Backbone bond lengths (Angstrom), bond angles and torsions (degrees), N, CA, C in turn:
res aa  C-N    CA-C-N  psi(-1)  N-CA   C-N-CA  omega(-1)  CA-C   N-CA-C  phi
1 M - - - 1.419 - - 1.506 111.36 -
2 P 1.304 122.27 149.92 1.419 123.98 -178.64 1.527 111.57 -56.13
3 A 1.352 114.53 152.72 1.441 118.95 -175.53 1.499 112.32 -70.74
4 Q 1.382 118.32 -18.70 1.446 119.28 -177.91 1.513 114.52 -68.82
5 Y 1.283 116.15 -14.22 1.464 119.95 178.58 1.552 109.18 -75.91
6 G 1.346 114.11 140.77 1.458 118.09 179.30 1.475 112.02 -78.59
7 A 1.317 116.73 154.77 1.460 121.66 -177.91 1.562 112.65 -58.15
8 H 1.373 110.78 -41.22 1.491 114.85 -177.90 1.491 113.73 -66.49
9 E 1.370 115.77 -40.37 1.485 116.88 -179.68 1.511 112.10 -71.00
10 V 1.386 115.93 -31.83 1.455 118.12 176.71 1.553 110.85 -60.98
11 M 1.329 116.45 -43.23 1.449 122.03 176.06 1.526 113.53 -61.10
12 E 1.387 112.10 -39.96 1.501 115.30 179.78 1.504 110.61 -68.97
13 V 1.386 117.93 -37.91 1.443 119.28 176.29 1.553 111.28 -60.67
14 H 1.322 113.82 -42.41 1.470 119.22 177.41 1.542 112.31 -56.83
15 E 1.364 115.55 -40.67 1.454 120.07 -179.49 1.512 108.41 -69.78
16 V 1.296 118.14 -42.67 1.483 122.20 -176.36 1.519 109.74 -63.20
17 L 1.342 118.21 -48.66 1.461 121.65 -177.50 1.566 111.82 -69.69
18 S 1.281 117.02 -33.79 1.489 117.62 176.51 1.525 109.59 -69.17
19 C 1.302 116.53 -36.50 1.492 119.82 176.10 1.523 111.79 -64.50
20 E 1.330 117.53 -39.19 1.433 121.91 177.43 1.500 111.13 -66.58
21 I 1.263 118.30 -41.79 1.446 121.31 176.03 1.529 113.09 -58.99
22 D 1.321 116.07 -46.01 1.422 124.00 178.66 1.544 110.72 -58.47
23 A 1.307 115.84 -45.68 1.467 120.72 -179.18 1.544 110.27 -65.12
24 I 1.269 117.65 -45.67 1.507 120.92 176.24 1.472 111.29 -56.95
25 N 1.346 117.14 -46.40 1.480 120.34 -176.41 1.549 108.47 -66.81
26 N 1.297 118.81 -38.57 1.458 119.37 176.17 1.493 113.56 -63.76
27 F 1.315 115.88 -41.02 1.434 117.60 178.18 1.549 113.46 -62.82
28 Q 1.356 115.04 -35.83 1.407 120.74 175.02 1.544 112.43 -60.23
29 L 1.318 114.16 -37.55 1.483 118.95 179.28 1.539 110.74 -70.60
30 Y 1.347 118.07 -29.22 1.471 120.30 -178.17 1.515 111.85 -75.80
31 R 1.307 119.25 -25.74 1.481 123.56 -170.95 1.517 113.58 -52.59
32 P 1.349 121.69 -48.44 1.477 119.79 -176.17 1.535 112.78 -71.27
33 H 1.304 118.45 -14.53 1.473 121.25 -175.73 1.517 113.87 -94.90
34 V 1.331 118.66 -6.86 1.466 122.21 -175.23 1.564 107.58 -78.33
35 K 1.353 113.22 134.51 1.489 121.26 -178.33 1.533 108.64 -111.30
36 D 1.334 119.11 -42.12 1.460 120.22 -177.63 1.501 110.16 -75.77
37 Q 1.325 117.39 129.76 1.409 125.73 -177.66 1.588 111.58 -59.53
38 Q 1.294 113.60 -43.67 1.505 119.82 179.08 1.519 110.33 -59.57
39 L 1.301 115.42 -46.95 1.446 118.41 177.80 1.541 112.49 -63.05
40 A 1.325 115.79 -40.06 1.463 121.22 -177.90 1.483 109.88 -64.05
41 H 1.305 117.47 -42.52 1.488 123.46 178.01 1.582 109.99 -62.65
42 M 1.291 115.76 -43.97 1.482 120.87 -179.43 1.520 108.68 -66.44
43 L 1.324 118.67 -40.79 1.456 119.72 -177.46 1.506 108.64 -65.45
44 E 1.358 117.38 -44.02 1.479 120.86 -176.59 1.541 109.16 -63.34
45 H 1.319 115.98 -43.84 1.445 120.06 -177.78 1.520 111.07 -64.77
46 Q 1.331 118.18 -43.59 1.416 121.93 177.70 1.476 113.41 -64.74
47 L 1.322 116.36 -42.67 1.459 120.76 -178.17 1.505 110.94 -62.34
48 Q 1.362 116.79 -43.74 1.476 119.05 178.99 1.496 111.91 -64.09
49 F 1.340 119.22 -36.39 1.433 124.29 175.36 1.443 112.63 -60.10
50 M 1.400 113.77 -47.57 1.463 119.61 -177.68 1.583 111.75 -64.31
51 M 1.309 113.86 -38.00 1.504 116.33 179.98 1.529 109.27 -69.61
52 N 1.330 119.44 -37.99 1.431 120.59 177.38 1.511 112.81 -63.47
53 G 1.370 113.91 -42.69 1.472 116.64 177.36 1.492 113.26 -62.01
54 Y 1.320 117.49 -42.41 1.419 120.82 179.78 1.537 111.25 -61.10
55 Q 1.366 115.04 -43.51 1.455 118.22 -178.53 1.530 112.71 -65.55
56 S 1.355 117.67 -33.75 1.470 121.57 178.90 1.495 108.17 -69.63
57 F 1.315 119.88 -38.23 1.433 122.58 -177.87 1.556 109.53 -66.69
58 V 1.333 117.45 -44.41 1.431 121.31 -179.15 1.519 109.81 -64.27
59 Q 1.362 117.53 -42.50 1.454 120.94 178.14 1.505 112.61 -60.87
60 M 1.361 116.49 -39.81 1.434 119.88 176.70 1.564 112.67 -62.44
61 L 1.332 116.03 -43.68 1.480 119.83 177.57 1.446 113.70 -62.97
62 N 1.360 116.49 -32.90 1.498 121.15 179.87 1.511 113.59 -83.41
63 G 1.351 115.77 4.70 1.498 118.75 178.52 1.489 110.96 74.61
64 Q 1.296 119.92 26.49 1.465 121.89 177.26 1.538 112.91 -100.54
65 G 1.290 113.97 55.17 1.467 118.34 178.91 1.506 113.09 108.20
66 M 1.345 112.90 162.12 1.511 120.13 179.04 1.509 106.27 -94.23
67 A 1.304 114.50 77.03 1.495 119.53 179.78 1.501 112.66 -70.03
68 Q 1.298 117.19 146.67 1.444 123.60 176.64 1.527 108.84 -126.08
69 A 1.320 116.93 141.63 1.447 119.89 -179.84 1.532 108.85 -71.80
70 V 1.376 114.90 133.54 1.435 119.39 -178.80 1.551 107.42 -88.30
71 P 1.351 117.96 128.64 1.476 120.16 178.69 1.520 113.55 -63.59
72 Y 1.341 118.33 140.10 1.440 121.79 175.50 1.531 110.28 -96.37
73 R 1.262 112.96 129.19 1.543 118.68 -177.10 1.495 107.30 -109.17
74 A 1.321 115.05 100.95 1.473 117.90 178.76 1.511 109.47 -78.96
75 P 1.332 115.48 132.11 1.534 118.41 178.09 1.546 110.64 -66.08
76 K 1.286 111.97 136.83 1.473 118.26 179.87 1.516 106.51 -118.94
77 N 1.323 114.21 77.52 1.497 120.97 -176.96 1.471 114.32 -93.60
78 A 1.307 117.98 -13.48 1.501 117.30 -177.85 1.536 109.08 -130.47
79 N 1.302 113.56 151.25 1.500 121.84 177.05 1.545 106.81 -82.95
80 P 1.311 117.58 144.01 1.457 119.48 177.19 1.488 111.58 -60.00
81 V 1.350 116.05 142.89 1.422 122.31 177.89 1.555 108.48 -101.27
82 Y 1.313 118.59 117.05 1.481 121.39 -177.53 1.514 109.06 -99.71
83 G 1.363 114.35 154.13 1.423 122.06 176.13 1.478 112.17 99.58
84 L 1.295 118.39 158.58 1.463 125.55 -179.53 1.497 110.02 -91.65
85 R 1.355 116.32 132.78 1.486 121.82 -176.32 1.525 108.23 -119.75
86 Q 1.342 115.14 65.05 1.492 121.65 -178.60 1.529 112.18 46.30
87 P 1.325 113.81 64.56 1.541 117.00 176.66 1.473 112.59 -64.43
88 G 1.309 116.96 139.20 1.450 120.79 178.92 1.483 112.38 -80.57
89 P 1.320 118.57 164.97 1.469 121.83 177.35 1.503 111.22 -69.52
90 V 1.301 114.88 149.96 1.495 119.16 179.84 1.569 106.78 -126.65
91 A 1.319 114.20 151.50 1.463 121.42 179.17 1.461 109.05 -155.48
92 P 1.342 118.41 158.84 1.481 120.36 179.53 1.533 110.24 -64.44
93 N 1.312 116.92 148.57 1.448 122.76 173.41 1.517 109.91 -74.80
94 T 1.353 111.43 147.88 1.490 117.41 -179.06 1.504 111.36 -102.16
95 S 1.355 117.24 -4.81 1.463 121.57 177.08 1.534 109.12 -157.36
96 A 1.327 118.01 162.15 1.419 123.55 179.83 1.535 111.70 -66.65
97 E 1.328 116.68 -25.92 1.450 120.11 178.76 1.492 113.01 -64.61
98 Q 1.344 118.45 -19.69 1.438 120.95 -178.16 1.546 114.21 -84.52
99 I 1.334 116.68 -6.52 1.444 119.44 -176.50 1.566 108.54 -64.01
100 D 1.316 115.21 130.08 1.439 120.85 -179.13 1.537 110.52 -124.35
101 D 1.320 118.68 -171.43 1.434 122.32 -177.06 1.557 111.00 -68.81
102 R 1.295 117.61 -34.14 1.404 119.71 177.92 1.543 111.89 -63.29
103 D 1.348 117.43 -43.80 1.417 122.07 176.42 1.529 110.71 -60.15
104 I 1.274 117.77 -41.14 1.478 120.09 -177.81 1.558 109.48 -68.68
105 A 1.312 117.15 -44.76 1.481 119.65 -179.40 1.533 107.84 -64.81
106 C 1.270 120.70 -39.23 1.474 122.51 176.68 1.475 110.97 -60.45
107 G 1.346 117.54 -42.65 1.475 119.41 179.35 1.492 111.27 -66.91
108 M 1.345 117.65 -39.25 1.451 118.27 176.74 1.516 112.49 -64.74
109 L 1.271 117.44 -42.90 1.471 119.67 178.56 1.499 111.84 -61.82
110 G 1.329 116.81 -46.53 1.446 120.57 -179.29 1.544 112.60 -57.99
111 A 1.355 114.09 -40.54 1.468 120.50 -178.02 1.538 110.56 -64.92
112 H 1.351 116.77 -43.27 1.435 122.22 -178.28 1.565 109.71 -68.53
113 K 1.337 117.07 -44.55 1.455 117.18 179.06 1.505 114.23 -64.68
114 S 1.302 119.26 -39.20 1.399 120.92 179.14 1.549 112.57 -69.32
115 A 1.346 115.80 -36.83 1.442 120.02 177.68 1.565 110.30 -67.86
116 A 1.289 116.25 -39.63 1.486 118.87 179.13 1.473 112.23 -57.38
117 A 1.327 115.10 -46.82 1.474 121.36 -178.27 1.552 110.90 -65.98
118 K 1.359 114.17 -45.13 1.488 117.44 -178.60 1.509 112.31 -66.65
119 K 1.312 117.76 -40.10 1.449 120.15 -176.78 1.516 112.48 -73.33
120 M 1.335 118.09 -33.49 1.473 120.04 177.12 1.518 110.52 -66.68
121 M 1.398 115.74 -40.12 1.462 120.66 178.00 1.503 109.69 -65.13
122 A 1.357 116.86 -35.42 1.475 120.68 179.55 1.551 110.23 -69.37
123 A 1.319 118.16 -41.31 1.447 121.84 179.55 1.486 111.20 -59.79
124 L 1.288 119.84 -33.94 1.450 123.06 179.83 1.508 111.52 -70.47
125 E 1.289 119.57 -14.13 1.472 124.48 -179.39 1.500 113.35 -103.34
126 C 1.351 116.74 -3.81 1.483 120.35 -178.20 1.504 113.07 -88.55
127 A 1.332 115.53 132.90 1.498 119.75 177.64 1.527 111.62 -92.96
128 D 1.344 118.10 -36.72 1.439 119.46 -177.16 1.562 108.28 -69.63
129 P 1.324 116.20 126.81 1.530 119.04 -174.53 1.516 112.52 -61.16
130 Q 1.310 118.09 -37.95 1.482 119.67 -176.34 1.548 110.32 -70.50
131 I 1.345 117.14 -44.10 1.376 120.39 179.72 1.585 109.50 -65.79
132 R 1.368 115.72 -41.34 1.414 119.42 178.11 1.551 113.48 -59.42
133 G 1.360 114.24 -42.04 1.446 121.22 -179.97 1.571 111.86 -65.36
134 M 1.345 114.90 -41.82 1.461 119.03 178.87 1.497 110.56 -65.81
135 V 1.338 119.85 -43.48 1.411 120.43 -177.53 1.578 112.62 -71.66
136 Q 1.302 112.63 -35.49 1.474 116.91 177.22 1.556 111.76 -65.49
137 Q 1.337 114.83 -47.14 1.454 117.76 179.53 1.579 110.21 -64.61
138 S 1.310 115.19 -33.70 1.464 117.08 178.11 1.502 110.81 -67.40
139 A 1.353 117.24 -34.08 1.465 119.35 175.36 1.539 110.59 -64.10
140 N 1.313 115.11 -44.31 1.483 117.93 178.26 1.518 111.37 -62.97
141 N 1.366 118.05 -36.77 1.435 120.58 176.87 1.547 113.17 -62.09
142 C 1.363 112.13 -39.45 1.464 114.79 174.43 1.448 117.02 -59.98
143 A 1.367 112.34 -39.89 1.488 117.35 177.54 1.572 110.42 -64.35
144 E 1.333 117.73 -35.55 1.439 117.84 176.94 1.523 112.85 -72.58
145 L 1.301 115.86 -37.99 1.462 118.58 175.43 1.538 111.87 -62.72
146 A 1.336 115.96 -38.91 1.442 121.91 175.92 1.525 113.29 -62.30
147 Y 1.305 115.02 -39.26 1.479 118.15 -177.90 1.498 110.02 -74.39
148 E 1.352 118.19 -34.20 1.441 119.16 176.42 1.524 111.89 -63.11
149 T 1.370 112.91 -41.55 1.484 117.47 177.54 1.483 112.77 -69.28
150 W 1.334 119.09 -34.75 1.424 121.21 177.54 1.543 111.27 -68.25
151 Q 1.284 117.23 -35.93 1.501 120.53 179.37 1.529 108.84 -60.79
152 Y 1.308 115.63 -43.12 1.467 119.70 179.37 1.540 109.86 -63.26
153 M 1.310 117.23 -47.28 1.495 121.57 -179.80 1.527 111.18 -63.28
154 N 1.289 118.45 -38.01 1.427 124.65 -176.74 1.570 107.06 -65.14
155 Q 1.350 116.65 -50.03 1.437 120.34 179.56 1.510 114.46 -63.34
156 K 1.312 115.97 -29.86 1.478 120.13 -178.99 1.527 112.47 -86.96
157 G 1.372 116.31 -7.00 1.434 120.47 -179.22 1.481 115.01 86.66
158 Y 1.369 116.00 3.43 1.472 120.52 179.18 1.522 112.47 -72.77
159 Y 1.353 119.15 -29.97 1.414 124.13 -178.46 1.538 107.24 -128.11
160 Q 1.291 116.34 95.43 1.477 120.75 178.66 1.496 109.99 -95.20
161 V 1.323 115.31 150.83 1.476 124.07 -176.08 1.525 110.36 -108.66
162 P 1.261 118.16 104.95 1.485 117.99 175.01 1.536 113.16 -69.45
163 T 1.251 117.55 149.70 1.466 122.84 -177.93 1.480 111.28 -125.12
164 M 1.349 117.51 160.92 1.440 122.34 174.49 1.520 110.30 -97.72
165 K 1.335 118.06 173.31 1.428 119.78 171.70 1.453 113.44 -60.62
166 E 1.303 118.19 147.40 1.490 121.33 -176.03 1.503 111.91 -58.66
167 V 1.305 117.26 -40.77 1.504 120.59 -179.79 1.531 110.27 -61.79
168 T 1.342 114.95 -39.35 1.487 120.20 -178.90 1.535 108.66 -67.46
169 T 1.322 117.05 -44.19 1.488 122.21 178.68 1.519 109.71 -58.64
170 Q 1.325 115.43 -52.09 1.529 118.53 -175.20 1.495 108.97 -68.03
171 T 1.293 121.02 -33.29 1.465 122.54 -179.79 1.490 110.02 -65.28
172 M 1.337 118.11 -42.99 1.528 121.42 178.52 1.544 109.62 -68.35
173 L 1.308 117.77 -43.84 1.475 119.48 -174.26 1.575 109.03 -71.36
174 N 1.321 116.99 -35.88 1.444 120.00 -179.29 1.499 114.98 -77.33
175 A 1.341 117.41 -3.18 1.465 122.03 179.06 1.507 111.10 -73.65
176 Y 1.343 119.92 -7.84 1.427 121.21 -175.39 1.541 108.96 -115.29
177 A 1.357 115.26 137.81 1.418 120.14 179.90 1.479 109.25 -130.69
178 A 1.367 115.58 158.46 1.429 121.30 178.91 1.572 108.73 -70.75
179 P 1.258 118.14 153.36 1.520 122.87 177.22 1.498 109.83 -51.07
180 G 1.315 117.27 131.51 1.480 122.54 -179.71 1.458 115.31 84.05
181 M 1.332 117.98 -5.19 1.486 119.47 -176.64 1.554 111.20 -97.90
182 E 1.321 116.76 -4.67 1.493 118.10 -177.99 1.509 111.96 -59.81
183 A 1.374 116.72 -43.46 1.433 119.80 -175.64 1.531 114.18 -63.69
184 Q 1.315 116.83 -25.92 1.459 120.72 -175.86 1.588 108.93 -74.00
185 A 1.295 116.41 -17.28 1.488 118.27 179.99 1.570 109.39 -82.95
186 M 1.326 118.72 -18.23 1.436 119.60 -175.73 1.523 115.93 -63.19
187 P 1.405 120.06 -45.29 1.434 119.94 -177.58 1.508 115.71 -57.50
188 S 1.298 118.88 -19.73 1.447 120.01 178.82 1.486 113.05 -70.24
189 M 1.329 117.28 -13.39 1.515 121.22 -179.45 1.485 108.23 -93.72
190 P 1.338 116.60 146.59 1.478 117.80 174.49 1.529 111.21 -57.06
191 M 1.323 117.45 149.47 1.416 123.78 -175.40 1.526 109.90 -57.62
192 Q 1.382 115.43 -42.87 1.493 118.88 -178.13 1.527 110.49 -60.50
193 Q 1.323 118.60 -40.65 1.452 122.78 179.20 1.503 109.76 -67.84
194 Q 1.339 119.09 -39.58 1.436 120.02 177.74 1.514 112.64 -61.55
195 Q 1.369 117.60 -43.76 1.425 120.19 -179.41 1.511 111.29 -66.19
196 S 1.370 114.83 -41.12 1.453 120.53 178.87 1.543 111.06 -60.11
197 G 1.360 114.92 -44.81 1.436 121.00 -177.96 1.540 109.42 -67.67
198 L 1.362 118.09 -38.40 1.430 118.43 -179.67 1.550 111.73 -68.82
199 A 1.345 113.24 -38.90 1.459 117.45 178.55 1.539 111.54 -59.68
200 F 1.352 114.52 -45.76 1.468 120.95 179.75 1.590 110.93 -57.95
201 S 1.380 110.70 -45.86 1.443 114.97 -176.68 1.535 111.17 -63.49
202 L 1.360 117.48 -41.73 1.430 120.84 -179.32 1.523 111.70 -66.83
203 Q 1.362 113.82 -37.66 1.461 117.60 177.26 1.493 113.19 -62.10
204 Q 1.410 114.24 -41.31 1.473 118.74 -178.92 1.533 109.75 -66.25
205 Q 1.364 120.31 -28.28 1.440 123.70 178.14 1.510 111.79 -85.30
206 G 1.337 118.71 -5.50 1.430 119.62 178.72 1.530 113.62 89.01
207 T 1.325 116.86 5.34 1.479 119.13 -177.69 1.502 108.11 -71.87
208 L 1.348 118.56 -42.38 1.423 122.14 178.19 1.494 110.65 -106.13
209 A 1.374 116.00 138.92 1.391 120.33 178.74 1.499 115.39 -81.62
210 S 1.300 114.72 -17.58 1.445 120.97 -177.45 1.530 108.41 -148.08
211 P 1.328 117.59 168.83 1.492 120.33 179.21 1.536 108.23 -66.32
212 M 1.343 113.77 169.47 1.431 122.35 178.74 1.567 107.24 -58.94
213 P 1.394 117.26 139.46 1.491 119.03 -177.04 1.528 107.95 -66.89
214 V 1.336 114.10 147.85 1.472 121.23 177.95 1.505 106.57 -84.41
215 A 1.381 115.66 161.23 1.419 119.98 178.52 1.552 113.92 -64.04
216 Q 1.310 115.77 142.30 1.468 119.54 -178.28 1.524 109.15 -69.41
217 T 1.319 114.01 148.63 1.459 120.86 178.27 1.602 108.11 -126.50
218 N 1.313 115.95 171.88 1.466 122.58 179.89 1.486 112.20 -89.00
219 M 1.265 120.47 7.54 1.439 122.88 -179.91 1.549 109.36 -69.51
220 T 1.339 113.99 140.90 1.491 119.49 177.23 1.512 110.37 -98.91
221 L 1.279 116.52 127.35 1.437 119.69 -178.89 1.539 110.51 -75.79
222 P 1.315 121.98 140.19 1.434 121.90 178.03 1.460 114.63 -62.72
223 T 1.328 120.87 149.39 1.469 125.63 179.16 1.524 108.93 -72.47
224 M 1.365 114.18 131.85 1.451 118.15 -178.78 1.482 109.86 -70.80
225 A 1.326 118.95 142.40 1.489 122.32 176.37 1.507 109.45 -68.73
226 A 1.393 115.74 152.13 1.434 120.83 178.55 1.478 108.83 -66.26
227 P 1.335 116.15 144.89 1.506 118.69 179.35 1.499 108.51 -68.03
228 V 1.341 115.95 150.68 1.441 122.88 179.85 1.508 112.15 -115.86
229 H 1.360 115.61 157.86 1.478 118.03 176.77 1.519 107.78 -85.53
230 Q 1.256 115.16 174.84 1.488 120.14 -177.73 1.548 112.20 -59.94
231 T 1.355 115.17 -22.62 1.483 118.38 179.14 1.511 111.18 -75.79
232 G 1.341 117.55 -14.07 1.467 120.36 -179.74 1.529 110.47 90.47
233 M 1.356 121.23 -0.03 1.448 121.53 -177.32 1.520 108.17 -90.00
234 P 1.378 117.07 146.84 1.483 118.08 179.74 1.542 109.19 -63.16
235 Q 1.325 113.53 154.18 1.449 119.56 179.48 1.524 112.43 -70.78
């Protein structure tokens, strides 16, 4: 590689291309085990795209043109299915003959997710703008490849999405407000609760030495006894 490349980005490129080779080789191993035609078509399409991307990257590094990473556009034909639909138990296979479409899809998804994270971290360490752009686009492509694979798994019931109760979901999401909007939420609380909450906040910050004073009553406090000396006799 040319000397103008930094040592750190050279090592990152080495990791990215090694990861790409491993993913391509694993996809080659999956091919004879695929049974579902939809999965087979997706695997072949993704594998060809990955091989083209690897070839373009190597050509760019060898000075064979100003190659640019081609974006991958995953089809989004189905809406995500939320909730658990009686998922069956899963366990490791005890032989290669047990590998099925779910195992293959899981392997594909895992490869794309791992590569997306590794490549984005690598892009953040690259100084050369062309290498940085190639690695960054490759990371985005892995995210799209992963989502396409996940859509297939979700529709087949291989990857189900558990959900929380609606009240819990809304409580968590409504806990965030745009800047400057926090004060508008206060009037919805009773005045007594607002004052109590404000007093507690100020006390926590050290503004108040004690809690808010309680309302005065007509009760008469008892007279304090005169202090005594150590002998116990009145002063």
